[in-house]
Backbone as CSV, one residue per row, in Angstrom:
resi,resn,N_x,N_y,N_z,CA_x,CA_y,CA_z,C_x,C_y,C_z
1,MET,54.144,-71.787,54.513,52.878,-72.310,53.978,53.029,-73.780,53.661
2,SER,52.326,-74.609,54.346,52.396,-76.040,54.094,51.539,-76.405,52.893
3,THR,52.038,-77.333,52.057,51.256,-77.802,50.924,50.685,-79.187,51.174
4,THR,50.859,-79.710,52.378,50.339,-81.034,52.704,48.825,-81.029,52.635
5,GLY,48.287,-81.973,51.849,46.832,-82.055,51.722,46.235,-80.896,50.968
6,ALA,47.083,-80.153,50.216,46.620,-78.958,49.543,45.759,-79.317,48.337
7,THR,44.960,-78.364,47.907,44.204,-78.526,46.682,45.146,-78.380,45.511
8,ALA,44.604,-78.566,44.300,45.446,-78.467,43.113,46.032,-77.072,42.965
9,ASP,45.342,-76.062,43.468,45.832,-74.686,43.357,45.637,-73.977,44.700
10,PRO,46.493,-74.276,45.673,46.305,-73.691,47.010,46.424,-72.177,47.028
11,LEU,47.188,-71.596,46.099,47.321,-70.144,46.071,45.992,-69.494,45.686
12,ALA,45.266,-70.135,44.781,43.960,-69.601,44.390,43.009,-69.598,45.582
13,THR,43.126,-70.611,46.448,42.294,-70.662,47.650,42.574,-69.462,48.545
14,LEU,43.852,-69.099,48.677,44.206,-67.932,49.480,43.627,-66.649,48.889
15,GLY,43.532,-66.611,47.575,42.997,-65.422,46.920,41.547,-65.135,47.245
16,SER,40.850,-66.127,47.774,39.439,-65.933,48.113,39.217,-65.665,49.595
17,LEU,40.282,-65.566,50.374,40.129,-65.277,51.802,39.472,-63.912,52.004
18,PRO,38.727,-63.742,53.089,38.057,-62.458,53.334,39.024,-61.281,53.288
19,GLY,38.680,-60.284,52.527,39.497,-59.076,52.419,40.538,-59.123,51.324
20,VAL,40.952,-60.306,50.903,42.009,-60.399,49.900,41.557,-59.882,48.538
21,PRO,40.362,-60.240,48.046,39.941,-59.666,46.758,39.938,-58.141,46.756
22,ASP,39.570,-57.533,47.885,39.583,-56.067,47.973,41.013,-55.537,47.871
23,SER,41.951,-56.225,48.529,43.356,-55.815,48.440,43.863,-55.929,47.011
24,VAL,43.511,-57.020,46.354,43.937,-57.235,44.966,43.416,-56.118,44.069
25,GLU,42.144,-55.761,44.240,41.553,-54.716,43.408,42.185,-53.358,43.695
26,SER,42.467,-53.077,44.957,43.094,-51.808,45.327,44.495,-51.693,44.739
27,VAL,45.234,-52.793,44.761,46.568,-52.807,44.164,46.480,-52.573,42.661
28,ARG,45.553,-53.250,42.018,45.389,-53.100,40.571,45.140,-51.651,40.190
29,LYS,44.275,-50.967,40.947,43.975,-49.564,40.663,45.198,-48.677,40.867
30,ALA,45.963,-48.957,41.937,47.166,-48.155,42.203,48.204,-48.327,41.094
31,VAL,48.381,-49.576,40.651,49.334,-49.846,39.570,48.865,-49.182,38.279
32,ASP,47.579,-49.262,37.991,47.041,-48.655,36.771,47.257,-47.148,36.753
33,ARG,47.184,-46.515,37.928,47.390,-45.064,37.980,48.807,-44.703,37.541
34,VAL,49.780,-45.479,37.983,51.159,-45.195,37.573,51.328,-45.407,36.076
35,TYR,50.880,-46.541,35.606,51.074,-46.870,34.194,50.282,-45.960,33.265
36,GLY,49.222,-45.356,33.793,48.434,-44.445,32.976,48.937,-43.016,32.990
37,HIS,49.955,-42.738,33.800,50.470,-41.368,33.882,51.141,-40.990,32.568
38,ARG,50.947,-39.775,32.125,51.482,-39.344,30.832,53.014,-39.408,30.789
39,ILE,53.679,-39.209,31.933,55.143,-39.271,31.972,55.643,-40.683,31.681
40,MET,54.879,-41.695,32.086,55.297,-43.076,31.847,55.422,-43.374,30.355
41,ARG,54.658,-42.702,29.537,54.716,-42.964,28.101,55.993,-42.426,27.467
42,ARG,56.613,-41.457,28.123,57.794,-40.828,27.529,59.087,-41.087,28.301
43,ARG,58.961,-41.353,29.590,60.171,-41.425,30.424,60.138,-42.614,31.374
44,SER,59.593,-43.722,30.901,59.428,-44.888,31.772,60.768,-45.440,32.260
45,THR,61.817,-45.332,31.437,63.130,-45.832,31.853,63.632,-45.086,33.082
46,GLU,63.406,-43.793,33.114,63.820,-42.999,34.279,63.025,-43.397,35.517
47,ILE,61.735,-43.632,35.333,60.900,-44.024,36.470,61.358,-45.380,37.003
48,THR,61.671,-46.298,36.098,62.142,-47.622,36.516,63.446,-47.515,37.295
49,SER,64.370,-46.714,36.821,65.662,-46.556,37.500,65.485,-45.954,38.889
50,GLU,64.638,-44.953,38.973,64.405,-44.311,40.271,63.694,-45.272,41.229
51,ALA,62.760,-46.039,40.702,62.056,-47.018,41.538,63.020,-48.069,42.068
52,ALA,63.976,-48.485,41.247,64.962,-49.478,41.685,65.810,-48.939,42.825
53,LEU,66.223,-47.682,42.721,67.022,-47.080,43.785,66.223,-47.005,45.087
54,ARG,64.982,-46.594,44.983,64.143,-46.464,46.171,63.779,-47.830,46.754
55,ALA,63.618,-48.825,45.882,63.372,-50.181,46.366,64.558,-50.687,47.171
56,SER,65.753,-50.452,46.671,66.962,-50.887,47.372,67.068,-50.215,48.732
57,ARG,66.813,-48.913,48.764,66.869,-48.196,50.038,65.867,-48.762,51.030
58,GLY,64.647,-49.042,50.558,63.615,-49.567,51.442,63.953,-50.946,51.980
59,SER,64.452,-51.824,51.108,64.782,-53.174,51.560,65.931,-53.143,52.559
60,ALA,66.933,-52.306,52.289,68.058,-52.187,53.219,67.597,-51.655,54.574
61,ALA,66.659,-50.713,54.551,66.153,-50.150,55.808,65.522,-51.236,56.672
62,LEU,64.781,-52.141,56.052,64.151,-53.221,56.814,65.166,-54.228,57.332
63,SER,66.369,-54.213,56.762,67.433,-55.098,57.242,68.427,-54.355,58.131
64,GLY,68.028,-53.171,58.606,68.828,-52.477,59.608,69.714,-51.359,59.111
65,ALA,69.679,-51.048,57.800,70.499,-49.961,57.257,69.568,-48.890,56.705
66,ASP,69.040,-48.074,57.590,68.028,-47.085,57.214,68.697,-45.781,56.810
67,TRP,69.194,-45.741,55.600,69.888,-44.566,55.080,68.911,-43.659,54.339
68,ALA,69.249,-42.375,54.328,68.487,-41.438,53.505,68.683,-41.780,52.034
69,LEU,67.667,-41.518,51.237,67.735,-41.836,49.811,68.931,-41.164,49.150
70,GLU,69.172,-39.915,49.478,70.278,-39.203,48.834,71.634,-39.771,49.226
71,GLU,71.728,-40.350,50.412,72.972,-41.003,50.806,73.200,-42.254,49.955
72,VAL,72.143,-43.009,49.724,72.265,-44.187,48.855,72.649,-43.753,47.442
73,ARG,72.051,-42.683,46.970,72.327,-42.179,45.629,73.769,-41.694,45.490
74,ARG,74.268,-41.084,46.557,75.590,-40.449,46.506,76.736,-41.423,46.667
75,ARG,76.556,-42.436,47.506,77.669,-43.302,47.886,78.112,-44.209,46.755
76,SER,79.399,-44.504,46.754,79.950,-45.474,45.800,80.693,-46.602,46.517
77,ASP,81.012,-46.385,47.802,81.702,-47.408,48.584,80.700,-48.081,49.515
78,PHE,80.475,-49.370,49.295,79.514,-50.089,50.112,80.159,-51.248,50.868
79,GLY,81.431,-51.083,51.221,82.111,-52.139,51.951,82.691,-51.701,53.272
80,ALA,82.361,-50.476,53.705,83.019,-49.911,54.870,82.591,-50.552,56.186
81,ASP,81.321,-50.904,56.327,80.810,-51.462,57.577,79.566,-52.288,57.273
82,ASP,78.936,-52.833,58.317,77.789,-53.718,58.116,76.632,-53.019,57.407
83,GLU,76.345,-51.763,57.806,75.241,-51.056,57.168,75.535,-50.806,55.697
84,ALA,76.750,-50.379,55.395,77.116,-50.129,53.996,77.034,-51.404,53.181
85,ARG,77.458,-52.515,53.763,77.385,-53.790,53.035,75.943,-54.212,52.801
86,THR,75.061,-53.909,53.754,73.643,-54.226,53.574,73.047,-53.413,52.436
87,VAL,73.365,-52.127,52.399,72.865,-51.283,51.303,73.418,-51.773,49.967
88,GLY,74.705,-52.104,49.937,75.302,-52.620,48.710,74.631,-53.902,48.247
89,ALA,74.325,-54.784,49.199,73.647,-56.037,48.856,72.262,-55.769,48.273
90,ALA,71.541,-54.825,48.861,70.202,-54.493,48.357,70.271,-53.932,46.943
91,LEU,71.242,-53.082,46.684,71.405,-52.517,45.344,71.730,-53.606,44.325
92,ARG,72.605,-54.509,44.693,72.964,-55.599,43.763,71.763,-56.500,43.473
93,LEU,70.992,-56.796,44.504,69.835,-57.671,44.317,68.786,-57.035,43.405
94,THR,68.531,-55.764,43.602,67.553,-55.086,42.760,67.991,-55.107,41.304
95,ALA,69.279,-54.897,41.072,69.804,-54.923,39.705,69.749,-56.329,39.113
96,GLU,70.000,-57.330,39.938,70.078,-58.709,39.457,68.703,-59.313,39.173
97,ALA,67.702,-58.902,39.927,66.385,-59.545,39.832,65.853,-59.551,38.404
98,GLY,66.003,-58.445,37.708,65.486,-58.364,36.353,66.161,-59.311,35.379
99,GLN,67.391,-59.723,35.695,68.120,-60.629,34.817,67.693,-62.083,35.002
100,LEU,66.899,-62.348,36.020,66.563,-63.727,36.369,65.118,-64.105,36.056
101,LEU,64.390,-63.191,35.448,62.975,-63.433,35.202,62.733,-64.667,34.340
102,SER,63.563,-64.861,33.327,63.337,-65.973,32.406,63.591,-67.331,33.058
103,ILE,64.344,-67.341,34.157,64.690,-68.592,34.838,63.706,-68.903,35.960
104,TRP,63.108,-67.872,36.539,62.324,-68.013,37.756,61.234,-69.068,37.660
105,ARG,60.421,-69.033,36.616,59.288,-69.953,36.528,59.725,-71.403,36.276
106,GLN,60.918,-71.595,35.707,61.405,-72.950,35.437,62.243,-73.507,36.584
107,SER,63.005,-72.635,37.238,63.930,-73.106,38.269,64.041,-72.089,39.404
108,PRO,62.987,-71.941,40.207,63.008,-70.926,41.261,64.097,-71.150,42.303
109,LEU,64.423,-72.396,42.614,65.458,-72.632,43.622,66.824,-72.197,43.114
110,ARG,67.059,-72.370,41.844,68.307,-71.883,41.248,68.389,-70.362,41.343
111,VAL,67.266,-69.697,41.119,67.244,-68.234,41.210,67.480,-67.785,42.645
112,LEU,66.847,-68.442,43.601,67.054,-68.070,45.005,68.502,-68.245,45.412
113,ALA,69.131,-69.321,44.949,70.551,-69.535,45.243,71.389,-68.404,44.658
114,ARG,71.058,-68.009,43.435,71.794,-66.918,42.796,71.598,-65.607,43.552
115,LEU,70.386,-65.348,43.992,70.137,-64.127,44.755,70.970,-64.100,46.032
116,HIS,71.101,-65.245,46.686,71.902,-65.266,47.898,73.377,-65.031,47.596
117,VAL,73.859,-65.600,46.513,75.254,-65.362,46.104,75.490,-63.871,45.862
118,VAL,74.553,-63.249,45.175,74.679,-61.816,44.867,74.637,-60.982,46.139
119,ALA,73.749,-61.333,47.048,73.627,-60.568,48.290,74.857,-60.726,49.173
120,ALA,75.320,-61.968,49.334,76.438,-62.228,50.242,77.757,-61.712,49.677
121,ALA,77.968,-61.890,48.387,79.180,-61.398,47.724,80.453,-61.798,48.462
122,GLU,80.532,-63.060,48.834,81.720,-63.547,49.512,81.921,-65.027,49.195
123,ALA,83.155,-65.443,49.275,83.473,-66.851,49.014,83.331,-67.630,50.312
124,ASP,82.288,-68.401,50.391,82.014,-69.166,51.597,81.197,-70.382,51.184
125,ASP,81.477,-71.519,51.777,80.774,-72.749,51.418,79.281,-72.656,51.672
126,ALA,78.875,-71.798,52.605,77.460,-71.696,52.953,76.680,-70.775,52.026
127,VAL,77.373,-70.055,51.169,76.719,-69.084,50.284,76.110,-69.795,49.081
128,GLY,74.855,-69.448,48.764,74.216,-69.974,47.567,73.574,-71.330,47.727
129,ARG,73.377,-71.779,48.948,72.698,-73.059,49.192,71.910,-72.953,50.492
130,PRO,70.848,-73.760,50.626,70.112,-73.762,51.898,71.007,-74.204,53.048
131,ARG,70.745,-73.643,54.212,71.570,-73.974,55.369,71.388,-75.444,55.764
132,ARG,72.427,-75.977,56.351,72.427,-77.376,56.783,72.185,-77.460,58.289
133,ALA,71.920,-78.661,58.755,71.694,-78.880,60.186,72.886,-78.355,60.980
134,GLY,72.605,-77.585,61.993,73.654,-77.044,62.849,74.158,-75.678,62.437
135,GLU,73.807,-75.209,61.241,74.250,-73.891,60.803,73.293,-72.819,61.317
136,ALA,73.856,-71.794,61.910,73.050,-70.725,62.491,72.593,-69.744,61.406
137,VAL,71.506,-69.036,61.704,70.976,-68.016,60.798,71.330,-66.639,61.349
138,ARG,71.952,-65.816,60.529,72.261,-64.440,60.926,71.176,-63.518,60.349
139,GLU,70.099,-63.408,61.067,68.974,-62.554,60.655,68.411,-61.919,61.918
140,PRO,69.179,-61.004,62.531,68.847,-60.524,63.875,67.528,-59.791,63.990
141,LEU,67.018,-59.227,62.910,65.798,-58.438,63.009,64.533,-59.289,62.952
142,VAL,64.666,-60.561,62.620,63.535,-61.487,62.640,63.777,-62.463,63.780
143,GLU,62.975,-62.358,64.825,63.238,-63.118,66.043,62.445,-64.418,66.132
144,LEU,61.665,-64.732,65.134,60.920,-65.992,65.146,61.881,-67.170,65.135
145,PRO,61.530,-68.259,65.782,62.384,-69.450,65.719,62.560,-69.899,64.265
146,ALA,63.783,-70.209,63.896,64.064,-70.639,62.530,63.780,-72.134,62.387
147,PRO,63.026,-72.547,61.375,62.766,-73.983,61.167,64.070,-74.747,60.934
148,GLY,64.070,-76.023,61.238,65.246,-76.856,61.017,65.512,-77.080,59.547
149,ALA,66.719,-77.568,59.260,67.149,-77.740,57.871,66.235,-78.681,57.097
150,GLY,65.760,-79.735,57.735,64.880,-80.678,57.053,63.569,-80.042,56.631
151,GLU,62.972,-79.271,57.542,61.727,-78.572,57.215,61.958,-77.542,56.121
152,VAL,63.083,-76.839,56.209,63.417,-75.846,55.186,63.467,-76.498,53.808
153,SER,64.152,-77.623,53.718,64.301,-78.307,52.436,62.938,-78.717,51.859
154,GLY,62.105,-79.307,52.696,60.800,-79.764,52.233,59.908,-78.620,51.792
155,ARG,59.900,-77.557,52.570,59.024,-76.432,52.233,59.548,-75.644,51.038
156,LEU,60.855,-75.571,50.871,61.402,-74.943,49.660,60.991,-75.723,48.418
157,ASP,61.073,-77.038,48.508,60.654,-77.864,47.379,59.171,-77.643,47.074
158,GLY,58.356,-77.558,48.115,56.924,-77.325,47.923,56.652,-75.972,47.284
159,LEU,57.392,-74.947,47.728,57.231,-73.612,47.150,57.633,-73.617,45.681
160,ALA,58.743,-74.280,45.378,59.204,-74.356,43.995,58.167,-75.052,43.114
161,GLU,57.561,-76.112,43.636,56.540,-76.831,42.867,55.350,-75.933,42.548
162,LEU,54.937,-75.123,43.516,53.829,-74.209,43.282,54.168,-73.197,42.198
163,ILE,55.379,-72.674,42.221,55.779,-71.659,41.242,55.853,-72.255,39.847
164,VAL,56.471,-73.429,39.743,56.620,-74.073,38.437,55.265,-74.480,37.872
165,ALA,54.381,-74.969,38.719,53.055,-75.390,38.266,52.211,-74.220,37.797
166,GLY,52.461,-73.028,38.342,51.648,-71.877,38.013,50.358,-71.869,38.808
167,SER,49.686,-70.750,38.789,48.471,-70.607,39.579,47.557,-69.584,38.927
168,SER,46.268,-69.756,39.188,45.298,-68.763,38.745,45.143,-67.647,39.767
169,ALA,45.893,-67.733,40.869,45.812,-66.713,41.922,46.345,-65.384,41.417
170,PRO,45.838,-64.277,41.943,46.376,-62.967,41.570,47.865,-62.864,41.917
171,ALA,48.571,-62.039,41.168,50.009,-61.878,41.376,50.328,-61.458,42.802
172,LEU,49.485,-60.616,43.394,49.724,-60.171,44.764,49.783,-61.348,45.721
173,VAL,48.879,-62.297,45.567,48.835,-63.454,46.458,50.108,-64.287,46.312
174,THR,50.486,-64.570,45.076,51.702,-65.363,44.858,52.922,-64.645,45.412
175,ALA,53.037,-63.351,45.144,54.186,-62.582,45.635,54.246,-62.581,47.152
176,ALA,53.085,-62.421,47.788,53.044,-62.393,49.249,53.440,-63.739,49.842
177,VAL,52.995,-64.822,49.232,53.341,-66.151,49.739,54.832,-66.423,49.561
178,VAL,55.382,-66.089,48.408,56.821,-66.285,48.189,57.622,-65.492,49.217
179,HIS,57.252,-64.245,49.411,57.931,-63.377,50.377,57.806,-63.932,51.796
180,GLY,56.574,-64.246,52.182,56.339,-64.722,53.542,57.014,-66.047,53.829
181,GLU,56.965,-66.966,52.868,57.559,-68.279,53.082,59.078,-68.170,53.246
182,LEU,59.703,-67.362,52.416,61.160,-67.220,52.517,61.567,-66.527,53.811
183,LEU,60.774,-65.569,54.236,61.097,-64.878,55.478,60.856,-65.785,56.682
184,ALA,59.817,-66.599,56.606,59.536,-67.527,57.698,60.595,-68.625,57.784
185,LEU,61.021,-69.131,56.632,61.999,-70.227,56.606,63.414,-69.758,56.887
186,ARG,63.741,-68.560,56.395,65.144,-68.097,56.434,66.073,-69.240,55.987
187,PRO,65.974,-69.628,54.709,66.675,-70.825,54.242,68.184,-70.692,54.153
188,PHE,68.686,-69.457,54.122,70.125,-69.244,54.000,70.709,-68.785,55.337
189,VAL,72.005,-68.830,55.448,72.638,-68.456,56.718,72.612,-66.949,56.946
190,SER,72.304,-66.171,55.903,72.295,-64.711,56.025,71.456,-64.106,54.898
191,HIS,71.173,-62.808,55.012,70.547,-62.022,53.941,69.166,-62.535,53.506
192,ASN,68.468,-63.232,54.373,67.184,-63.797,53.967,66.115,-62.741,53.707
193,GLY,66.096,-61.688,54.511,65.116,-60.635,54.289,65.298,-59.971,52.939
194,LEU,66.538,-59.652,52.609,66.832,-59.037,51.317,66.437,-59.965,50.170
195,VAL,66.751,-61.240,50.302,66.415,-62.212,49.257,64.896,-62.366,49.138
196,ALA,64.202,-62.426,50.262,62.737,-62.585,50.233,62.071,-61.417,49.529
197,ARG,62.533,-60.211,49.790,61.931,-59.041,49.147,62.295,-58.968,47.665
198,ALA,63.496,-59.415,47.315,63.869,-59.476,45.894,63.014,-60.505,45.164
199,ALA,62.705,-61.613,45.826,61.857,-62.638,45.213,60.436,-62.120,45.024
200,GLU,59.922,-61.386,46.005,58.606,-60.772,45.839,58.617,-59.855,44.622
201,ARG,59.676,-59.090,44.471,59.823,-58.194,43.322,59.781,-58.979,42.009
202,LEU,60.485,-60.099,41.972,60.493,-60.943,40.785,59.086,-61.382,40.393
203,VAL,58.307,-61.799,41.367,56.954,-62.263,41.081,56.095,-61.120,40.551
204,LEU,56.171,-59.966,41.160,55.353,-58.836,40.737,55.688,-58.405,39.313
205,ILE,56.969,-58.458,38.972,57.384,-58.077,37.613,57.020,-59.179,36.619
206,GLY,57.422,-60.398,36.940,57.245,-61.509,36.016,55.797,-61.879,35.771
207,SER,54.922,-61.572,36.717,53.499,-61.886,36.573,52.798,-60.971,35.587
208,GLY,53.442,-59.848,35.273,52.797,-58.864,34.414,52.055,-57.787,35.179
209,LEU,51.973,-57.903,36.509,51.322,-56.854,37.287,52.120,-55.557,37.201
210,ASP,53.426,-55.670,37.286,54.310,-54.495,37.267,55.494,-54.768,36.332
211,PRO,55.255,-54.927,35.039,56.312,-55.366,34.124,57.486,-54.400,33.991
212,LYS,57.261,-53.123,34.240,58.340,-52.141,34.141,59.003,-51.869,35.488
213,ALA,58.596,-52.596,36.524,59.190,-52.482,37.859,59.154,-51.047,38.382
214,VAL,57.964,-50.468,38.342,57.822,-49.093,38.818,56.940,-48.983,40.065
215,CYS,56.600,-50.114,40.673,55.779,-50.107,41.889,56.523,-50.856,42.990
216,PRO,57.606,-50.278,43.515,58.480,-51.005,44.440,57.835,-51.282,45.796
217,SER,57.472,-52.535,46.016,56.852,-52.897,47.289,57.798,-52.655,48.455
218,GLU,59.098,-52.737,48.202,60.077,-52.514,49.274,59.911,-51.133,49.895
219,VAL,59.579,-50.149,49.061,59.334,-48.795,49.560,58.169,-48.807,50.542
220,GLY,57.105,-49.498,50.159,55.935,-49.556,51.020,56.182,-50.307,52.311
221,HIS,56.902,-51.433,52.217,57.212,-52.183,53.434,57.990,-51.315,54.419
222,ALA,58.949,-50.554,53.895,59.747,-49.688,54.766,58.886,-48.571,55.352
223,GLU,58.004,-48.012,54.533,57.153,-46.918,55.008,56.184,-47.398,56.086
224,LEU,55.660,-48.591,55.935,54.755,-49.136,56.948,55.478,-49.441,58.255
225,GLY,56.786,-49.656,58.175,57.601,-49.821,59.369,57.908,-51.257,59.724
226,ARG,59.027,-51.436,60.393,59.497,-52.773,60.743,58.551,-53.484,61.703
227,ALA,57.978,-52.742,62.654,57.076,-53.371,63.626,55.851,-53.955,62.932
228,ALA,55.252,-53.197,62.016,54.081,-53.685,61.288,54.453,-54.853,60.381
229,TYR,55.623,-54.777,59.807,56.125,-55.842,58.935,56.244,-57.159,59.693
230,LEU,56.853,-57.083,60.857,57.048,-58.294,61.659,55.737,-58.800,62.243
231,ALA,54.825,-57.882,62.595,53.514,-58.297,63.101,52.732,-59.019,62.007
232,ALA,52.806,-58.511,60.789,52.124,-59.169,59.673,52.755,-60.526,59.388
233,LEU,54.073,-60.599,59.506,54.758,-61.883,59.307,54.296,-62.903,60.346
234,ASP,54.072,-62.473,61.575,53.535,-63.371,62.600,52.222,-63.995,62.122
235,GLY,51.403,-63.189,61.454,50.143,-63.698,60.929,50.373,-64.763,59.878
236,TYR,51.339,-64.532,59.009,51.657,-65.532,57.984,52.123,-66.832,58.637
237,VAL,53.027,-66.709,59.577,53.590,-67.896,60.226,52.527,-68.675,60.986
238,SER,51.511,-67.982,61.485,50.436,-68.662,62.222,49.696,-69.667,61.336
239,GLY,49.658,-69.385,60.045,48.975,-70.283,59.120,47.470,-70.218,59.162
240,THR,46.905,-69.355,60.006,45.453,-69.228,60.088,44.939,-68.416,58.903
241,PRO,43.684,-68.624,58.511,43.141,-67.814,57.411,43.233,-66.315,57.695
242,GLU,42.967,-65.935,58.946,43.017,-64.522,59.301,44.443,-63.986,59.197
243,GLY,45.402,-64.782,59.677,46.798,-64.359,59.628,47.321,-64.265,58.212
244,MET,46.962,-65.247,57.389,47.394,-65.229,55.993,46.794,-64.038,55.259
245,ALA,45.514,-63.790,55.501,44.858,-62.657,54.844,45.488,-61.339,55.262
246,ALA,45.845,-61.229,56.549,46.468,-60.003,57.043,47.834,-59.779,56.389
247,TRP,48.600,-60.852,56.210,49.907,-60.734,55.549,49.743,-60.318,54.090
248,ILE,48.800,-60.931,53.392,48.581,-60.577,51.983,48.136,-59.117,51.874
249,ALA,47.251,-58.698,52.782,46.795,-57.313,52.770,47.944,-56.355,53.051
250,HIS,48.835,-56.753,53.969,49.998,-55.918,54.269,50.881,-55.779,53.028
251,CYS,51.116,-56.876,52.337,51.929,-56.821,51.118,51.233,-55.988,50.050
252,GLY,49.912,-56.087,49.982,49.172,-55.270,49.031,49.314,-53.792,49.318
253,ARG,49.234,-53.425,50.564,49.396,-52.026,50.942,50.805,-51.540,50.591
254,ALA,51.795,-52.420,50.747,53.166,-52.052,50.403,53.300,-51.760,48.906
255,VAL,52.652,-52.573,48.084,52.686,-52.322,46.634,51.982,-50.999,46.312
256,GLU,50.862,-50.755,46.955,50.147,-49.492,46.738,51.029,-48.289,47.078
257,LEU,51.739,-48.370,48.195,52.610,-47.266,48.592,53.787,-47.116,47.632
258,GLY,54.289,-48.239,47.125,55.338,-48.161,46.118,54.837,-47.494,44.854
259,ALA,53.615,-47.829,44.464,53.007,-47.198,43.288,52.806,-45.700,43.528
260,ARG,52.384,-45.352,44.725,52.203,-43.935,45.051,53.526,-43.187,44.969
261,GLU,54.603,-43.832,45.416,55.925,-43.216,45.354,56.310,-42.898,43.910
262,SER,56.095,-43.864,43.018,56.459,-43.633,41.623,55.521,-42.636,40.950
263,THR,54.267,-42.587,41.388,53.361,-41.557,40.875,53.883,-40.175,41.247
264,ALA,54.396,-40.049,42.467,54.970,-38.779,42.901,56.208,-38.423,42.075
265,VAL,57.016,-39.429,41.737,58.178,-39.183,40.882,57.715,-38.697,39.508
266,CYS,56.679,-39.327,38.982,56.135,-38.884,37.691,55.684,-37.431,37.760
267,GLU,54.998,-37.096,38.844,54.516,-35.706,38.999,55.684,-34.737,39.078
268,ALA,56.744,-35.120,39.780,57.912,-34.246,39.899,58.582,-34.053,38.550
269,LEU,58.695,-35.123,37.786,59.277,-35.001,36.451,58.417,-34.129,35.550
270,GLN,57.121,-34.271,35.709,56.229,-33.456,34.904,56.376,-31.977,35.211
271,ARG,56.638,-31.682,36.462,56.822,-30.270,36.873,58.231,-29.775,36.540
272,GLY,59.102,-30.708,36.132,60.473,-30.310,35.859,61.308,-30.164,37.103
273,ALA,60.825,-30.776,38.212,61.529,-30.634,39.494,62.447,-31.811,39.773
274,ALA,62.544,-32.767,38.875,63.413,-33.918,39.105,64.029,-34.336,37.794
């Protein structure tokens, strides 16, 4: 998302695109259903923990490690191979995101660097900083051309400025833009998809839309499928009003599905089946 020639609040402008207000309202209703469930009043910590596990599984699936939920729950060794390391990275990111909320609005680039360090979990000069000219991106599931280092730097700065300045735009719009911009830029040499989805999670929680982190959008993104995810990302990258609206709507549907997942968990707990 370019901020060149932007209005004082470009995110608010996106919130008025055709179809976006309907997506925002639909998400709000889905989130309200979860928070209004009687189980949430007594066992919200359990719902949050379960949502975090399912979010990690969903994000890992979109990065090529599509494990069954019970396998993620059961495993303790996440260093055996590439898929295991991807699942481990997703679990670490989900756990870390909640610890960074207080920093996000003041220093989003610092938080993104930290998320990459957590995801990569290795000692390497390229970890925790935007990639430099000549450094390749290891993000095989996203085939879009990666912007050059100079463009990455400028657009990251622009994104950070928008976050720090704040916006009157709905949380869904801000979360979708943060997610889409990071996925389009792929600012790090690796783990960009995982980091982008963790950043979306941060916005949804920190905005107050989902303060208890019980509406995991990662679950919805995985359920909608990788093909739909990448097709929606194409719309974001196009920069057209129609493409941007389609991406925001896709992210909204993902939040709705995450909310539905946690509603089902609440129902299972209520029945004593979980």
